[in-house]
C-alpha positions in Angstrom: -29.9 -21.0 6.6 -26.5 -19.3 7.6 -24.0 -17.6 5.8 -20.9 -18.3 5.3 -17.8 -16.4 7.1 -15.5 -15.2 4.6 -11.8 -14.9 6.2 -9.3 -12.5 4.4 -5.9 -13.5 4.7 -2.9 -11.4 6.0 -1.2 -10.9 3.0 -4.4 -9.8 1.2 -5.1 -6.9 4.2 -1.3 -5.7 3.2 -2.0 -5.2 -0.6 -5.2 -3.1 0.6 -3.5 -1.3 2.7 -1.1 -0.3 0.2 -3.3 0.7 -2.5 -5.3 2.9 0.0 -1.9 4.3 1.3 -1.4 5.4 -2.3 -5.2 6.5 -3.3 -5.5 8.7 -0.2 -2.1 9.9 0.6 -2.0 11.3 -3.4 -5.5 12.8 -2.9 -4.4 14.6 0.4 -1.4 16.1 -1.3 -3.3 17.1 -4.7 -5.7 19.0 -2.6 -3.1 20.9 -0.4 -3.4 24.4 -1.6 0.0 25.3 0.4 2.6 23.5 -1.8 3.3 24.1 -5.4 2.6 21.8 -8.6 6.2 20.7 -8.6 5.9 19.9 -5.0 2.8 17.8 -5.2 4.3 15.6 -8.0 7.5 15.0 -6.1 5.6 14.1 -2.9 3.3 11.5 -4.9 6.0 10.2 -6.4 7.8 9.5 -2.8 4.3 7.9 -1.6 4.0 5.5 -4.8 8.0 4.8 -4.4 8.0 4.1 -0.7 4.5 2.2 -1.0 6.2 0.0 -3.6 9.1 -0.6 -1.5 7.0 -1.2 1.5 4.7 -3.8 -0.6 7.7 -5.9 -2.2 9.2 -5.9 1.4 5.7 -7.3 2.6 5.7 -9.9 -0.4 9.0 -10.7 0.6 8.4 -11.5 4.2 5.1 -13.3 3.7 5.5 -15.4 0.3 9.6 -15.7 -0.2 10.9 -16.2 3.5 8.3 -18.4 4.3 8.9 -20.7 1.4 12.3 -20.7 2.2 11.8 -22.2 5.8 9.6 -24.8 4.4 
C-alpha cells in the first residue's frame, strides 16, 4: 500500500510564509537587548503592517487578477 502524495499550492505556501515572517520577526525583535521597548513596539508594528500589505498584494495576484483573466 502506498501513501498518497499531498501537494500544497503556491498561494497556501505564501500564507504560511507570511505567518512565519510575523512570528519569527516579532520574536527576533522582542529578544533584541539593544533597543528600547518603544522601538520594539514600532518594529513589530512595522513587521505586521508590511506583512499585511504583502499578503493583500499576494491575494490580489493569485486570486483576483487570475479571476479577471478568465
